[in-house]
Short mmCIF file of the C-alpha atoms (twelve columns), coordinates in Angstrom:
data_MODEL
# 
_entry.id   MODEL 
# 
loop_
_atom_site.group_PDB 
_atom_site.id 
_atom_site.type_symbol 
_atom_site.label_atom_id 
_atom_site.label_alt_id 
_atom_site.label_comp_id 
_atom_site.label_asym_id 
_atom_site.label_seq_id 
_atom_site.Cartn_x 
_atom_site.Cartn_y 
_atom_site.Cartn_z 
_atom_site.pdbx_PDB_model_num 
ATOM 1  C CA . UNK A 1  112.481 177.974 215.461 1 
ATOM 2  C CA . UNK A 2  115.019 176.078 213.433 1 
ATOM 3  C CA . UNK A 3  118.028 177.354 211.625 1 
ATOM 4  C CA . UNK A 4  121.142 176.114 209.969 1 
ATOM 5  C CA . UNK A 5  124.300 178.066 210.704 1 
ATOM 6  C CA . UNK A 6  127.020 178.201 208.037 1 
ATOM 7  C CA . UNK A 7  129.237 175.625 209.777 1 
ATOM 8  C CA . UNK A 8  131.432 175.256 206.696 1 
ATOM 9  C CA . UNK A 9  132.675 178.800 207.363 1 
ATOM 10 C CA . UNK A 10 133.246 178.411 211.115 1 
ATOM 11 C CA . UNK A 11 136.743 178.805 212.455 1 
ATOM 12 C CA . UNK A 12 137.871 176.290 215.144 1 
ATOM 13 C CA . UNK A 13 136.734 178.362 218.179 1 
ATOM 14 C CA . UNK A 14 133.280 178.935 216.650 1 
ATOM 15 C CA . UNK A 15 132.956 175.257 215.686 1 
ATOM 16 C CA . UNK A 16 133.874 174.237 219.233 1 
ATOM 17 C CA . UNK A 17 131.295 176.630 220.687 1 
ATOM 18 C CA . UNK A 18 128.660 175.363 218.245 1 
ATOM 19 C CA . UNK A 19 129.476 171.753 219.155 1 
ATOM 20 C CA . UNK A 20 129.146 172.531 222.851 1 
ATOM 21 C CA . UNK A 21 125.769 174.207 222.317 1 
ATOM 22 C CA . UNK A 22 124.518 171.255 220.246 1 
ATOM 23 C CA . UNK A 23 125.762 168.777 222.859 1 
ATOM 24 C CA . UNK A 24 124.173 170.713 225.703 1 
ATOM 25 C CA . UNK A 25 120.861 170.953 223.849 1 
ATOM 26 C CA . UNK A 26 120.834 167.253 222.983 1 
ATOM 27 C CA . UNK A 27 121.773 166.227 226.510 1 
ATOM 28 C CA . UNK A 28 119.119 168.418 228.054 1 
ATOM 29 C CA . UNK A 29 116.399 167.184 225.732 1 
ATOM 30 C CA . UNK A 30 117.259 163.534 226.369 1 
ATOM 31 C CA . UNK A 31 117.477 164.058 230.117 1 
ATOM 32 C CA . UNK A 32 113.926 165.352 230.119 1 
ATOM 33 C CA . UNK A 33 112.453 162.523 228.085 1 
ATOM 34 C CA . UNK A 34 110.927 159.469 229.634 1 
ATOM 35 C CA . UNK A 35 109.477 158.725 232.999 1 
ATOM 36 C CA . UNK A 36 112.266 158.120 235.562 1 
ATOM 37 C CA . UNK A 37 110.103 155.832 237.695 1 
ATOM 38 C CA . UNK A 38 109.038 153.733 234.710 1 
ATOM 39 C CA . UNK A 39 112.633 153.515 233.460 1 
ATOM 40 C CA . UNK A 40 113.879 152.460 236.907 1 
ATOM 41 C CA . UNK A 41 111.143 149.834 237.088 1 
ATOM 42 C CA . UNK A 42 112.060 148.551 233.642 1 
ATOM 43 C CA . UNK A 43 115.773 148.299 234.529 1 
ATOM 44 C CA . UNK A 44 115.077 146.510 237.800 1 
ATOM 45 C CA . UNK A 45 117.328 146.233 240.817 1 
ATOM 46 C CA . UNK A 46 120.059 144.047 239.337 1 
ATOM 47 C CA . UNK A 47 123.226 145.162 237.625 1 
ATOM 48 C CA . UNK A 48 122.577 143.638 234.192 1 
ATOM 49 C CA . UNK A 49 121.992 147.021 232.556 1 
ATOM 50 C CA . UNK A 50 124.964 148.564 234.382 1 
ATOM 51 C CA . UNK A 51 127.267 145.828 233.123 1 
ATOM 52 C CA . UNK A 52 125.861 146.009 229.583 1 
ATOM 53 C CA . UNK A 53 126.247 149.780 229.309 1 
ATOM 54 C CA . UNK A 54 129.773 149.579 230.731 1 
ATOM 55 C CA . UNK A 55 130.718 146.897 228.204 1 
ATOM 56 C CA . UNK A 56 129.240 148.972 225.399 1 
ATOM 57 C CA . UNK A 57 131.063 152.123 226.530 1 
ATOM 58 C CA . UNK A 58 134.396 150.310 226.710 1 
ATOM 59 C CA . UNK A 59 133.924 148.771 223.252 1 
ATOM 60 C CA . UNK A 60 132.871 152.150 221.865 1 
ATOM 61 C CA . UNK A 61 135.948 153.847 223.342 1 
ATOM 62 C CA . UNK A 62 138.215 151.149 221.902 1 
ATOM 63 C CA . UNK A 63 136.654 151.555 218.456 1 
ATOM 64 C CA . UNK A 64 136.924 155.336 218.740 1 
ATOM 65 C CA . UNK A 65 140.667 155.009 219.466 1 
ATOM 66 C CA . UNK A 66 141.111 152.734 216.435 1 
ATOM 67 C CA . UNK A 67 139.170 155.123 214.210 1 
ATOM 68 C CA . UNK A 68 141.264 158.066 215.404 1 
ATOM 69 C CA . UNK A 69 144.500 156.191 214.694 1 
ATOM 70 C CA . UNK A 70 143.262 155.444 211.163 1 
ATOM 71 C CA . UNK A 71 142.310 159.095 210.769 1 
ATOM 72 C CA . UNK A 72 145.803 160.226 211.786 1 
ATOM 73 C CA . UNK A 73 147.362 157.636 209.476 1 
ATOM 74 C CA . UNK A 74 145.238 158.968 206.599 1 
ATOM 75 C CA . UNK A 75 146.489 162.473 207.318 1 
ATOM 76 C CA . UNK A 76 150.098 161.271 207.533 1 
ATOM 77 C CA . UNK A 77 149.653 159.319 204.299 1 
ATOM 78 C CA . UNK A 78 148.264 162.352 202.481 1 
ATOM 79 C CA . UNK A 79 144.828 160.794 201.895 1 
ATOM 80 C CA . UNK A 80 143.153 163.504 203.992 1 
ATOM 81 C CA . UNK A 81 144.337 167.130 203.863 1 
ATOM 82 C CA . UNK A 82 144.858 168.791 207.225 1 
ATOM 83 C CA . UNK A 83 145.704 172.303 208.360 1 
ATOM 84 C CA . UNK A 84 147.639 172.906 211.541 1 
ATOM 85 C CA . UNK A 85 146.749 176.197 213.273 1 
# 
């Protein structure tokens, strides 16, 4: 069963609820995929993967902060319209 809700008409509380439901569904589906024993065997006992995923997460967070600052600057500069509730 698939459906497409009219997200363009959602108010902020409904959009937040929809986002949470989508996130929960995606997380649950990914958590159930794969074979945990095979994945653990593939990753091994070292910390190479741990360090790599940490480095990626930190770089991603830094880029996210930069993107958000550019987004706010675009709003302040009038390039993107924004509504304050």
